[in-house]
PANU-153583 format. One record per residue: residue in one letter; x, y, z of N, C-alpha, C in turn; residue number from 1. Coordinates in Angstrom, 2 decimals. Each point is the difference from the previous one (the first is absolute). Layout:
N
   resn    n.east   n.north      n.up   ca.east   ca.north     ca.up    c.east   c.north      c.up   resi
      a         X         Y         Z         X          Y         Z         X         Y         Z    NUM
...
This chain:
299
   resn    n.east   n.north      n.up   ca.east   ca.north     ca.up    c.east   c.north      c.up   resi
      m    -42.28      9.02   -203.81      1.34      -0.53     -0.25      0.07     -1.42      0.55      1
      d      0.27     -0.99     -0.90      0.08      -1.38      0.47      1.44     -0.38      0.29      2
      s      0.20     -1.24      0.45      1.32      -0.43      0.46      1.02     -0.09     -1.12      3
      t     -0.45      0.04     -1.26      0.93      -0.09     -1.12      0.47      1.37     -0.49      4
      t     -0.62      1.05      0.52      0.36       1.36     -0.43      1.21      0.48      0.78      5
      p      1.06      0.43     -0.69      1.18       0.49      0.72     -0.36      1.18      0.90      6
      l      0.56      0.01      1.20     -0.22       1.10      0.93      0.95      1.15     -0.34      7
      p     -0.47      1.23      0.14      0.83       1.13     -0.42      1.09      0.36      1.00      8
      g     -0.22     -0.24      1.30      0.96       0.45      0.99      0.09      1.53      0.03      9
      l      0.98      0.53      0.72      0.21       1.44      0.05      0.79      0.44     -1.22     10
      s     -0.36      1.14     -0.55      0.60       0.45     -1.26      1.49      0.24      0.15     11
      a      0.70     -0.06     -1.11      1.44       0.25     -0.02      0.27      1.46      0.33     12
      p      1.18      0.30      0.55      0.32       1.38      0.32      0.29      0.81     -1.26     13
      p     -0.04      1.32      0.09      0.46       0.83     -1.12      1.45     -0.34     -0.34     14
      p      0.45      0.42     -1.17      1.34      -0.38     -0.44      1.10      0.69      0.80     15
      p      1.23     -0.53     -0.05      1.12       0.69      0.66      0.12      1.44     -0.48     16
      g      0.29      0.88      0.93      0.10       1.42     -0.33     -1.25      0.79      0.30     17
      a     -1.13     -0.70      0.19     -1.24       0.70      0.37      0.04      0.37      1.48     18
      h     -0.74      1.03      0.36     -0.11       0.37      1.41     -1.28      0.78      0.21     19
      a     -0.53     -0.09      1.22     -1.27       0.65      0.30      0.18      1.45      0.43     20
      l      1.12      0.30      0.64      0.26       1.35      0.48      0.49      0.88     -1.14     21
      s     -0.11      1.28      0.18      0.42       0.95     -1.04      1.51     -0.05     -0.19     22
      p      0.46      0.12     -1.25      1.45       0.10     -0.23      0.59      1.13      0.83     23
      g      1.16     -0.25      0.58      0.64       1.02      0.83     -0.52      0.06      1.42     24
      s     -0.84     -0.97      0.40     -0.56       0.03      1.36      1.08     -0.02      1.08     25
      y      1.15     -0.58     -0.32      1.08      -0.09      0.99      1.21      0.86     -0.38     26
      d     -0.21      0.96     -0.88      1.09       0.92     -0.33      0.53      0.66      1.27     27
      g      1.31      0.05      0.14      0.60       0.67      1.14     -0.03     -0.79      1.29     28
      r     -0.49     -1.24     -0.04     -0.06      -0.82      1.20      1.02     -1.14     -0.11     29
      l      0.50     -0.39      1.14      1.01      -1.05      0.08     -0.59     -1.23      0.67     30
      v      0.15     -1.15     -0.64     -0.53      -1.26      0.50      1.16     -0.95      0.27     31
      l      0.09     -0.48      1.24      1.02      -0.96      0.40     -0.63     -1.39      0.02     32
      v      0.60     -0.94     -0.72     -0.52      -1.36     -0.07      1.08     -0.97      0.46     33
      t     -0.24     -0.69      1.12      0.94      -1.03      0.41     -0.26     -1.27     -0.82     34
      g      1.06     -0.73     -0.28     -0.15      -1.13     -0.91     -0.45      0.45     -1.37     35
      g      0.38      1.21     -0.37     -0.50       0.60     -1.23      0.75     -0.40     -1.25     36
      g      1.01     -0.86      0.14      0.78      -0.37     -1.16     -0.56     -1.15     -0.79     37
      t     -0.93     -0.74      0.57     -0.49      -1.21     -0.66     -1.50     -0.17      0.21     38
      g     -0.59     -0.86     -0.82     -1.34      -0.51      0.22     -1.08      1.05      0.21     39
      l     -0.82     -0.26      1.01     -1.14       0.88      0.26      0.45      1.38      0.48     40
      g      1.11      0.08      0.70      0.50       1.30      0.43      0.34      0.87     -1.20     41
      r      0.65     -0.57     -0.98      0.34       0.75     -1.22     -1.27      0.36     -0.76     42
      a     -0.98     -0.89     -0.03     -1.25       0.29     -0.70     -0.73      1.17      0.67     43
      v     -0.01      0.03      1.32     -0.62       1.11      0.72      0.75      1.30     -0.31     44
      a      1.33     -0.06      0.07      0.80       1.19     -0.28     -0.28      0.54     -1.40     45
      a     -0.19     -0.90     -0.97     -0.24       0.42     -1.38     -1.28      0.81     -0.13     46
      e     -1.03     -0.38      0.74     -1.27       0.72     -0.12      0.09      1.39      0.64     47
      f      0.75      0.13      1.09      0.24       1.34      0.55      0.79      0.84     -1.01     48
      a      1.00     -0.63     -0.65      0.82       0.73     -0.96     -0.84      0.50     -1.17     49
      r     -0.94     -0.82     -0.48     -0.85       0.42     -1.12     -0.79      1.26      0.32     50
      l     -0.24      0.22      1.28     -0.79       1.16      0.43      0.90      1.16      0.43     51
      g      1.31     -0.10     -0.32      0.89       1.13      0.20      0.86     -0.05      1.24     52
      a     -0.12     -1.04      0.81      0.76      -0.06      1.25      1.49     -0.17     -0.27     53
      s      0.80      0.57      0.90      1.40      -0.37      0.12      0.06     -1.24      0.88     54
      l      1.01     -0.84     -0.21      0.07      -1.26      0.71      1.31     -0.14      0.76     55
      l     -0.09     -0.60      1.18      1.17      -0.47      0.73     -0.22     -1.49      0.27     56
      l      0.77     -0.83     -0.67     -0.12      -1.44      0.13      0.99     -0.49      1.05     57
      v     -0.44     -0.89      0.86      0.84      -0.53      1.07      0.04     -1.51     -0.09     58
      s      1.19     -0.57      0.09      0.17      -1.45     -0.04      1.32     -0.34      0.67     59
      r      0.17     -1.27      0.33      1.28      -0.45      0.55      0.99     -0.35     -1.11     60
      r     -0.45     -0.04     -1.26      0.84      -0.50     -1.07      0.08      0.99     -1.16     61
      e      1.20      0.42     -0.32      0.19       0.93     -1.12     -0.39     -0.65     -1.32     62
      e      0.18     -1.34     -0.12     -0.36      -0.66     -1.26     -1.50      0.06     -0.26     63
      h     -0.79      0.27      1.04     -1.43       0.23     -0.19     -0.28      1.47     -0.34     64
      l      0.78      0.89      0.59     -0.29       1.42     -0.15      0.42      0.56     -1.35     65
      a      1.15     -0.43     -0.49      0.52       0.60     -1.23     -0.95     -0.17     -1.19     66
      p     -0.48     -1.20     -0.29     -0.93      -0.12     -1.14     -1.34      0.69      0.25     67
      a     -0.44      0.03      1.27     -1.26       0.68      0.30      0.12      1.50     -0.24     68
      r      1.12      0.58      0.43      0.22       1.44     -0.26     -0.06      0.29     -1.48     69
      a      0.69     -0.81     -0.78      0.04       0.23     -1.45     -1.38     -0.13     -0.62     70
      e     -0.75     -1.00      0.42     -1.33      -0.24     -0.57     -0.96      1.11      0.40     71
      l     -0.02      0.36      1.27     -1.00       0.96      0.49      0.31      1.42     -0.46     72
      a      1.27      0.30     -0.24      0.34       1.33     -0.50     -0.55      0.24     -1.40     73
      k     -0.32     -1.09     -0.72     -0.54       0.12     -1.36     -1.52      0.13     -0.03     74
      v     -0.65     -0.13      1.15     -1.46       0.10      0.03     -0.42      1.42     -0.38     75
      p     -0.88      0.15     -0.98     -0.42       1.35     -0.40     -0.60      0.77      1.18     76
      g      0.48      1.21      0.20     -0.53       0.85      1.06      0.68     -0.14      1.33     77
      a      0.90     -0.98      0.14      0.63      -0.25      1.30      0.94      1.12      0.40     78
      g      0.08      0.24      1.31      1.01       0.88      0.54      1.32     -0.74      0.16     79
      p      0.97      0.63      0.64      1.30      -0.65      0.22     -0.15     -1.29      0.81     80
      v      0.83     -0.98     -0.32     -0.01      -1.30      0.68      1.36     -0.22      0.64     81
      t      0.03     -0.15      1.31      1.23      -0.30      0.72     -0.20     -1.28      0.81     82
      s      1.07     -0.48      0.59     -0.11      -1.22      0.80      1.00      0.03      1.13     83
      q     -0.26     -0.83      1.00      0.89      -0.13      1.15      0.03     -1.46      0.43     84
      l      1.17     -0.50      0.31      0.12      -1.31      0.62     -0.34      0.12      1.48     85
      c     -0.80     -0.92      0.50     -0.39       0.08      1.41     -0.54     -1.35      0.47     86
      d      0.47     -0.44      1.14     -0.63      -1.09      0.73     -0.96      0.65      0.98     87
      i     -1.29     -0.19     -0.21     -0.99       0.74      0.78     -0.08     -0.46      1.45     88
      r      0.81     -0.94      0.39      0.12      -0.36      1.41      0.95      0.93      0.75     89
      d      0.69      0.87     -0.73      1.03       0.87      0.56     -0.54      1.42      0.11     90
      a     -0.37      0.41      1.20     -0.61       1.32      0.19      0.94      1.13     -0.39     91
      d      1.29     -0.15      0.28      0.95       1.06     -0.35      0.11      0.15     -1.51     92
      r      0.03     -1.11     -0.70      0.08       0.07     -1.47     -1.28      0.60     -0.57     93
      i     -1.13     -0.30      0.59     -1.26       0.58     -0.46      0.05      1.52      0.12     94
      a      0.53      0.50      1.11      0.12       1.45      0.17      0.88      0.60     -1.10     95
      e      1.07     -0.72     -0.38      0.88       0.49     -1.06     -0.74      0.03     -1.34     96
      v     -0.89     -0.96     -0.22     -0.79      -0.01     -1.25     -0.87      1.25     -0.09     97
      f     -0.63      0.37      1.09     -0.84       1.20     -0.03      0.85      1.25     -0.16     98
      d      1.19      0.03      0.61      0.91       1.13     -0.22      0.37      0.09     -1.48     99
      a      0.27     -1.16     -0.61      0.36      -0.02     -1.42     -1.16      0.45     -0.87    100
      a     -1.21     -0.32      0.40     -1.17       0.43     -0.77     -0.07      1.53     -0.05    101
      v      0.21      0.62      1.14     -0.05       1.46      0.05      1.14      0.60     -0.82    102
      a      1.19     -0.62      0.09      1.15       0.51     -0.74     -0.22     -0.11     -1.51    103
      a     -0.57     -1.12     -0.45     -0.15      -0.24     -1.44     -1.22      0.69     -0.58    104
      h     -1.09      0.06      0.77     -1.27       0.49     -0.54     -0.45      1.32      0.61    105
      g      0.69      0.44      1.04     -0.36       1.27      0.62     -1.26     -0.06      0.83    106
      r     -0.45     -1.20      0.38     -1.22      -0.14      0.78     -0.05     -1.37      0.64    107
      l     -0.82     -0.12      1.01     -0.29      -1.31      0.56     -0.90     -0.78     -0.95    108
      p      0.04     -1.32      0.05     -1.00      -0.76     -0.75     -1.41      0.38      0.45    109
      d     -0.88      0.24     -0.95     -1.39       0.30      0.32     -0.80     -1.27      0.24    110
      v      0.44     -1.08     -0.65     -0.68      -1.29      0.09      1.04     -1.06      0.30    111
      l     -0.31     -0.87      0.95      0.84      -1.16      0.30     -0.79     -1.26     -0.31    112
      v      0.54     -0.85     -0.87     -0.60      -1.29     -0.29      0.89     -1.07      0.60    113
      n     -0.48     -0.62      1.07      0.74      -1.08      0.66     -0.31     -1.31     -0.71    114
      n      0.83     -0.33     -0.97     -0.22      -1.22     -0.78      0.97     -1.12      0.38    115
      a      1.17      0.34      0.53      1.01      -1.00      0.29     -0.49     -0.99      1.06    116
      a      0.28     -1.27     -0.23     -0.39      -1.05      0.94      0.86     -1.21     -0.26    117
      a     -0.06     -0.97      0.91      0.70      -1.27     -0.17     -0.98     -1.12      0.24    118
      n      0.24     -1.14     -0.66     -0.93      -1.11      0.14      0.61     -1.26     -0.58    119
      f     -0.37     -1.13      0.53      0.31      -1.30     -0.58     -0.91     -1.03      0.65    120
      p     -0.40     -1.03     -0.73     -0.91      -0.99      0.58      0.75     -0.97      0.90    121
      v     -0.59     -0.32      1.15      0.62      -0.95      0.92     -1.04     -0.47      1.01    122
      p     -0.05     -1.29      0.30     -0.84      -0.43      1.12      0.52      0.63      1.30    123
      s     -0.88      0.38      0.87      0.42       0.72      1.21      0.96     -0.82      0.85    124
      e     -0.17     -1.32      0.01      0.87      -0.83      0.82      1.42     -0.04     -0.54    125
      d      0.19      0.35     -1.28      1.33       0.02     -0.60      0.63      1.39      0.02    126
      m     -0.75      1.01      0.41      0.49       1.37     -0.07      1.09      0.25      1.04    127
      t      1.09      0.59     -0.43      1.08       0.33      0.92     -0.25      1.37      0.62    128
      p      0.59      0.27      1.17     -0.12       1.34      0.57      0.50      1.09     -0.95    129
      n      1.09     -0.28     -0.72      0.52       0.99     -0.94     -0.96      0.23     -1.16    130
      g     -0.65     -1.08     -0.47     -0.98       0.16     -1.07     -1.17      0.85      0.44    131
      w     -0.50     -0.26      1.21     -1.09       0.81      0.56      0.41      1.46      0.10    132
      r      1.18      0.24      0.60      0.44       1.38      0.20      0.19      0.73     -1.32    133
      a      0.57     -0.67     -1.00      0.26       0.67     -1.27     -1.29      0.52     -0.62    134
      v     -1.04     -0.84     -0.02     -1.26       0.40     -0.63     -0.70      1.07      0.83    135
      v     -0.09     -0.19      1.30     -0.69       0.97      0.85      0.76      1.32      0.04    136
      d      1.33     -0.06      0.06      0.78       1.24      0.10     -0.09      0.83     -1.27    137
      i      0.02     -0.65     -1.17     -0.11       0.76     -1.24     -1.43      0.46     -0.23    138
      t     -0.95     -0.92      0.12     -1.37       0.28     -0.39     -0.70      0.93      0.98    139
      l      0.15     -0.23      1.28     -0.70       0.80      1.01      0.88      1.10      0.58    140
      t      1.15     -0.38      0.56      0.86       1.02      0.62      0.52      0.98     -1.04    141
      g      0.41     -0.50     -1.16      0.47       0.90     -1.04     -1.07      0.96     -0.47    142
      t     -1.21     -0.49     -0.14     -1.12       0.88     -0.37     -0.22      1.06      1.06    143
      f      0.06     -0.39      1.28     -0.17       0.98      1.07      1.12      1.04     -0.03    144
      l      1.24     -0.44     -0.14      1.11       0.94      0.05     -0.06      1.00     -1.16    145
      m     -0.33     -0.48     -1.19     -0.14       0.92     -1.13     -1.13      0.98      0.25    146
      t     -1.13     -0.51      0.48     -1.16       0.86      0.24      0.26      0.98      1.12    147
      r      0.67     -0.45      1.05      0.34       0.90      1.11      0.86      1.16     -0.47    148
      e      1.02     -0.29     -0.83      0.86       1.08     -0.48     -0.78      0.97     -0.87    149
      f     -0.86     -0.53     -0.87     -0.86       0.85     -0.84     -0.87      0.88      0.88    150
      g     -0.66     -0.61      0.99     -0.88       0.76      0.87      0.74      1.05      0.82    151
      r      1.13     -0.36      0.57      0.77       0.95      0.82      0.42      1.21     -0.81    152
      r      0.44     -0.23     -1.22      0.46       1.12     -0.84     -1.17      0.94     -0.33    153
      h     -1.13     -0.57     -0.36     -1.14       0.85     -0.34     -0.59      0.68      1.23    154
      l     -0.02     -0.67      1.12     -0.47       0.63      1.22      0.89      1.18      0.38    155
      a      1.30     -0.16     -0.15      0.93       1.08      0.34     -0.17      1.20     -0.91    156
      e     -0.33     -0.25     -1.29     -0.15       1.10     -0.96     -1.44      0.51     -0.09    157
      g     -0.94     -0.74      0.58     -1.40       0.41     -0.07     -0.59     -0.17     -1.38    158
      t      0.46     -1.02     -0.74     -0.45      -0.21     -1.37     -0.84     -1.28     -0.08    159
      p     -0.94     -0.05     -0.95     -0.82      -1.20     -0.16      0.76     -1.10     -0.72    160
      g     -0.54     -1.20      0.06      0.62      -1.12     -0.71     -0.96     -1.16     -0.10    161
      s      0.40     -0.99     -0.77     -0.82      -1.19     -0.18      0.88     -1.24      0.04    162
      v     -0.42     -0.98      0.80      0.72      -1.27      0.11     -0.90     -1.11     -0.53    163
      i      0.58     -0.88     -0.81     -0.68      -1.20     -0.47      0.86     -1.19      0.36    164
      a     -0.57     -0.93      0.74      0.73      -1.21      0.40     -0.59     -1.18     -0.75    165
      v      0.83     -0.69     -0.77     -0.46      -1.16     -0.75     -0.13     -1.19      0.97    166
      g     -1.19     -0.57      0.05     -0.27      -1.07      0.93     -0.30     -1.30     -0.70    167
      a     -0.73     -0.87      0.69     -0.39      -1.30     -0.55     -1.32     -0.40      0.63    168
      s     -0.82     -0.71     -0.78     -1.34      -0.35      0.50      0.07     -0.98      1.16    169
      y      1.08     -0.75      0.14      0.05      -0.90      1.15      0.30      0.72      1.30    170
      a      0.08      1.32     -0.04     -0.01       0.78      1.25     -1.32     -0.19      0.73    171
      w     -1.09     -0.28     -0.75     -1.31      -0.27      0.60     -0.20     -1.48      0.29    172
      t      0.51     -0.85     -0.88     -0.37      -1.41      0.05      1.05     -0.90      0.60    173
      g      1.24      0.46      0.12      1.11      -0.89      0.28      0.48     -0.62     -1.29    174
      g      1.24     -0.51      0.02      0.58      -0.56     -1.22      0.78     -1.26      0.27    175
      p     -0.66     -1.15     -0.01      0.72      -1.26      0.22      1.19     -0.14     -0.95    176
      g      1.15     -0.33      0.55      1.22      -0.06     -0.79      0.73      1.33     -0.05    177
      f     -0.66      1.04      0.47      0.58       1.35      0.01     -0.31      0.70      1.33    178
      a      0.15     -0.72      1.10     -0.38       0.56      1.30      0.79      1.26      0.32    179
      h      1.29      0.02     -0.38      0.83       1.18      0.28     -0.49      1.21     -0.78    180
      s     -0.27     -0.17     -1.29     -0.47       1.10     -0.83     -1.41      0.44      0.38    181
      a     -0.87     -0.97      0.29     -1.38       0.34      0.38     -0.02      0.81      1.29    182
      a      0.83     -0.40      0.97      0.07       0.75      1.25      0.53      1.40     -0.24    183
      a      1.02      0.11     -0.85      0.57       1.31     -0.29     -1.00      0.89     -0.74    184
      k     -0.70     -0.56     -0.98     -0.97       0.80     -0.75     -1.19      0.40      0.86    185
      a     -0.39     -0.86      0.97     -1.05       0.40      0.94      0.47      1.19      0.81    186
      g      1.29     -0.01      0.36      0.56       1.15      0.70      0.00      1.26     -0.84    187
      v      0.30     -0.16     -1.30     -0.03       1.16     -0.90     -1.40      0.58     -0.09    188
      k     -1.01     -0.87     -0.11     -1.39       0.48     -0.06     -0.36      0.76      1.27    189
      s      0.40     -0.52      1.15     -0.28       0.69      1.26      0.76      1.32      0.09    190
      l      1.22      0.00     -0.52      0.79       1.24     -0.01     -0.68      1.07     -0.83    191
      v     -0.52     -0.37     -1.15     -0.74       0.93     -0.85     -1.15      0.63      0.79    192
      e     -0.76     -0.82      0.67     -1.18       0.49      0.72      0.39      0.87      1.20    193
      s      1.10     -0.33      0.65      0.44       0.78      1.16      0.54      1.37     -0.42    194
      l      0.89      0.00     -1.00      0.64       1.25     -0.39     -0.97      0.94     -0.71    195
      a     -1.01     -0.55     -0.68     -0.98       0.87     -0.65     -0.69      0.89      1.03    196
      v     -0.27     -0.55      1.17     -0.65       0.78      1.06      0.99      0.96      0.64    197
      e      1.21     -0.47      0.27      1.00       0.84      0.65      0.37      1.21     -0.85    198
      w      0.16     -0.21     -1.30      0.57       1.05     -0.85     -1.03      0.74     -0.84    199
      g     -1.25     -0.46      0.01     -1.02       0.71     -0.75     -0.11      1.48      0.35    200
      p      0.07      0.35      1.29     -0.11       1.43      0.35      1.11      0.86     -0.60    201
      y      1.10     -0.62     -0.42      1.13       0.74     -0.55      0.03     -0.05     -1.53    202
      g     -1.04     -0.57     -0.61     -0.07       0.00     -1.45      0.70     -1.16     -0.67    203
      i      0.28     -1.05      0.77      0.67      -1.18     -0.57     -0.99     -1.14     -0.04    204
      q     -0.30     -0.49     -1.19     -0.91      -1.14     -0.15      0.83     -1.27     -0.14    205
      v     -0.54     -1.10      0.49      0.70      -1.28     -0.03     -1.00     -1.07     -0.44    206
      n      0.32     -0.70     -1.08     -0.88      -1.04     -0.52      0.79     -1.25     -0.37    207
      g     -0.72     -1.10     -0.12      0.59      -1.25     -0.46     -0.50     -0.35     -1.39    208
      l      0.75     -0.84     -0.69     -0.34      -0.39     -1.36      0.42     -1.47     -0.18    209
      v     -0.96     -0.85     -0.33      0.26      -1.44     -0.09     -0.17     -0.47     -1.44    210
      p      1.05     -0.55     -0.60     -0.13      -0.54     -1.36     -0.53     -1.42      0.01    211
      g     -0.72     -0.35     -1.06     -0.33      -1.39     -0.24      1.07     -0.62     -0.87    212
      l     -0.36     -1.05     -0.72      0.95      -0.66     -0.89      0.19      0.87     -1.24    213
      m      1.21      0.55     -0.13      0.34       0.89     -1.11      1.33     -0.47     -0.57    214
      p     -0.01     -0.97     -0.88      1.26      -0.56     -0.51      0.90      1.06     -0.63    215
      h      1.30     -0.15      0.24      0.99       0.90     -0.57      1.34     -0.73     -0.05    216
      e      0.98      0.61     -0.64      1.26      -0.70     -0.26      0.84     -0.20      1.25    217
      d     -0.29      0.71      1.08      0.81      -0.08      1.21     -0.69     -0.78      1.12    218
      m     -0.93     -0.86     -0.35     -0.70      -0.76      1.03      0.96     -0.86      0.80    219
      t     -0.28     -0.15      1.31      0.81      -0.87      0.83     -0.19     -1.46     -0.41    220
      a      0.94     -0.83      0.41     -0.03      -1.40     -0.42     -1.26     -0.71      0.46    221
      d     -0.49      0.33      1.21     -1.18      -0.70      0.50     -1.25      0.35     -0.82    222
      i     -0.12      1.27     -0.42     -1.15       0.39     -0.82      0.10     -0.64     -1.38    223
      r      1.20      0.02     -0.58      0.19      -0.60     -1.32     -0.27     -1.50      0.03    224
      t      0.46     -0.66      1.07     -0.24      -1.44      0.14     -1.49     -0.29      0.14    225
      g     -0.69      0.84      0.78     -1.44      -0.18      0.15     -0.73      0.14     -1.31    226
      l      0.41      0.96     -0.82     -0.62       0.17     -1.31      0.28     -1.20     -0.90    227
      d      1.20     -0.53      0.09      0.34      -1.16     -0.82     -0.83     -1.22      0.40    228
      r     -0.35     -0.09      1.28     -0.78      -1.14      0.47     -1.49      0.15     -0.32    229
      a     -0.44      1.21     -0.24     -1.43       0.26     -0.19     -0.24      0.55     -1.39    230
      p     -0.30     -0.84     -0.97     -0.24       0.49     -1.35     -1.23      0.90     -0.06    231
      d      0.00      0.90     -0.96     -1.11       0.92     -0.23     -0.31      0.82      1.26    232
      p      0.93      0.86      0.44     -0.25       0.80      1.20     -1.20      0.92     -0.13    233
      d     -0.34      0.42     -1.23     -1.17       0.86     -0.17     -1.26     -0.68      0.53    234
      a     -0.15     -1.27     -0.30     -1.21      -0.73      0.41     -0.08     -0.20      1.49    235
      r      1.08      0.26      0.72      0.03      -0.20      1.44     -0.28      1.29      0.77    236
      q     -0.39      1.04     -0.71     -0.33       1.29      0.61     -1.49      0.29     -0.20    237
      p     -0.69      0.57      0.98     -1.40       0.40     -0.22     -0.16      0.95     -1.18    238
      a      1.03      0.81     -0.26     -0.05       0.92     -1.13      0.19     -0.71     -1.33    239
      l      0.38     -1.27      0.05      0.33      -0.81     -1.18      1.19      0.59     -0.76    240
      r      0.83      0.73      0.71      1.27       0.46     -0.54      0.91      0.39      1.16    241
      v      1.29     -0.04     -0.23      0.95       0.52      0.98      0.09      1.51     -0.17    242
      g      0.65      0.65      0.93      0.17       1.44     -0.07      1.21      0.40     -0.81    243
      a      0.03      1.27     -0.40      1.16       0.58     -0.67      0.71      0.91      0.99    244
      p      1.33     -0.04      0.06      0.71       0.85      0.97     -0.39      1.46     -0.04    245
      r     -0.33      0.51     -1.20     -0.36       1.41     -0.09     -1.27      0.31      0.78    246
      e     -0.85     -1.02      0.22     -1.22       0.23      0.76      0.32      0.34      1.46    247
      l      1.06     -0.58      0.53      0.43       0.38      1.35      0.53      1.43     -0.01    248
      g      0.73      0.36     -1.05      0.50       1.37     -0.12     -1.11      1.02     -0.07    249
      w     -1.07     -0.31     -0.75     -1.13       0.93     -0.08     -0.65      0.19      1.37    250
      a     -0.12     -1.08      0.76     -0.59       0.12      1.34      0.88      0.86      0.90    251
      a      1.33     -0.18     -0.10      0.91       0.77      0.82     -0.06      1.49     -0.33    252
      t     -0.02      0.32     -1.30     -0.03       1.42     -0.37     -1.30      0.65      0.44    253
      f     -1.09     -0.76      0.02     -1.25       0.56      0.51      0.08      0.24      1.51    254
      l      0.49     -0.98      0.75      0.01       0.12      1.46      0.84      1.19      0.46    255
      a      1.05      0.32     -0.72      0.86       1.12      0.40     -0.40      1.32     -0.65    256
      s     -1.09      0.00     -0.76     -0.41       1.19     -0.74     -0.89      0.90      0.85    257
      p     -0.22      1.25     -0.44     -0.92       0.88      0.73     -1.42     -0.54      0.08    258
      y     -0.36     -0.91     -0.92     -1.36      -0.52     -0.03     -0.24     -1.05      1.09    259
      a      1.05     -0.42      0.67     -0.13      -1.02      1.04      0.45      0.50      1.37    260
      r      0.03      1.29      0.20      0.54       0.52      1.26     -0.89     -0.30      1.19    261
      f     -1.23     -0.38     -0.21     -0.86      -0.36      1.14      0.01     -1.51      0.23    262
      i      0.84     -0.70     -0.74      0.19      -1.43      0.21      1.30     -0.19      0.77    263
      s     -0.09     -0.50      1.20      1.20      -0.26      0.80     -0.30     -1.11      0.99    264
      g      1.00     -0.82      0.27     -0.20      -1.15      0.87     -0.67     -1.17     -0.69    265
      h     -0.08      0.06     -1.33     -0.70      -1.03     -0.77      1.02     -0.87     -0.74    266
      t     -0.30     -1.28     -0.14      0.81      -0.89     -0.83     -0.85     -0.44     -1.19    267
      l      0.44      0.40     -1.17     -0.72      -0.28     -1.25      0.57     -1.27     -0.63    268
      v     -0.87     -0.97     -0.23      0.41      -1.27     -0.60     -0.32      0.03     -1.49    269
      v      1.02     -0.23     -0.82     -0.15       0.05     -1.46      0.24     -1.42     -0.53    270
      d     -1.01     -0.86      0.15      0.21      -1.40     -0.38     -1.23     -0.65     -0.62    271
      g     -0.96      0.80     -0.46     -1.17      -0.59     -0.64     -0.81     -0.91      0.91    272
      a      0.04      0.27      1.30     -0.76      -0.73      1.02      0.56     -1.40      0.27    273
      n      1.21     -0.28     -0.44      0.50      -1.36      0.15      0.17     -0.42      1.46    274
      w      0.41      0.93      0.86      0.26      -0.40      1.38     -1.28     -0.30      0.76    275
      q     -1.13      0.45     -0.53     -1.28      -0.26      0.67     -0.69     -1.26     -0.54    276
      r      0.66     -0.67     -0.89     -0.60      -1.17     -0.64     -0.19     -1.15      1.01    277
      r     -1.16     -0.62     -0.05     -0.28      -1.19      0.80     -0.77     -0.99     -0.87    278
      d      0.31     -1.28      0.14     -0.74      -1.02     -0.72     -1.13     -0.54      0.86    279
      l     -1.08     -0.42     -0.63     -1.12      -0.56      0.75      0.40     -1.33      0.66    280
      v      0.88     -0.73     -0.67      0.53      -1.24      0.57      1.52      0.13      0.03    281
      n      0.58     -0.08      1.18      1.43       0.18      0.12      0.77     -1.14     -0.66    282
      a      1.11      0.34     -0.62      0.88      -1.02     -0.56      0.69     -0.75      1.13    283
      p      0.44     -1.22     -0.25      0.74      -0.73      1.04      1.23      0.78      0.45    284
      v      0.33     -0.10      1.28      1.14       0.70      0.55      1.30     -0.68     -0.42    285
      t      0.92      0.78     -0.51      1.35      -0.49     -0.31      0.96      0.69      0.94    286
      p      0.67     -0.74      0.89      0.91       0.64      0.96      1.06      0.85     -0.71    287
      v      0.43      1.05      0.67      0.97       0.91     -0.59      1.28     -0.73     -0.39    288
      r      0.45     -0.93      0.82      1.23      -0.72     -0.33     -0.14     -0.72     -1.35    289
      e     -1.16     -0.58     -0.22     -0.24      -0.69     -1.27     -0.07      0.98     -1.16    290
      q     -0.62      1.16      0.22     -0.07       1.00     -1.05      1.39      0.49     -0.40    291
      l      0.92      0.04      0.96      1.36       0.47     -0.26      0.96     -1.14     -0.32    292
      d     -0.54     -1.20     -0.21      0.80      -1.17     -0.36      1.07     -0.31      1.04    293
      r     -0.39      0.11      1.26      0.93      -0.34      1.09     -0.45     -1.29      0.66    294
      g      0.98     -0.78      0.39     -0.31      -1.25      0.66     -0.44      0.21      1.44    295
      p     -0.17     -1.08      0.76     -0.42       0.11      1.40      0.98      0.86      0.80    296
      f     -0.52      0.71      0.96      0.83       0.85      0.85      0.96     -0.84      0.82    297
      a      1.25      0.41      0.01      1.00      -0.66      0.82      0.66      1.05      0.87    298
      p     -0.17     -0.05      1.32      0.60       1.02      0.89      1.51      0.06     -0.17    299
């Protein structure tokens, strides 16, 4: 193969609606997805629904939940779809969500997908205390509080369960311009590893799941702006393509399935190796302030 021959990259995923697990694999099981009304959370919820799961979607905004309920209820094979408004920083409200799950579905959630998070780009010197707290409290503390309630309920009943926490690859590398989110996601990764050991003896597995670039209609402004600045995003991935949201859903349904019960404390990265990419010659450094179109720092 010479330099003029197009490179194949990683093959495209199967079409929407395909799945690796047997139809009905999640029949009779309830899956709770935080941030499940939009974007990747909704995509993950859809793949559980295709396999027969009942869904409980959690969000702070009803305008996100209502269309998601309607859409996911139409997925062939799906169980009942309900939703609850919840700020996951509120431990008392979280307890009410689990009470509502039992009332509506007659059971505790079997699977918890911690997808809700907060983020925005900012140079660290410009970050306010409130900005730091908002991101860390939702992304890390909220994930802990949801997971703690899930674990406490299953421990009390002596029932097994599976937790999936959506993370980010800069939990390993750091994230210039996103110090608050990177610190929080590093905490989430550590939480996964800690709780997997604590709760494994009781039949509760805990894993992490990291998405790569998976464009969708609900992308945050910073991701959309980054895509606008970088033409041909496929060529900027080692896979020579971006990911499809359903690929994250397939990974999630596997991790919570009977076929992955010996996998716990692991964080699975679904990004076509993009986070491990290194160039032989580094590009010139562009300060974060310049990347975000901010002028010189003024105290």
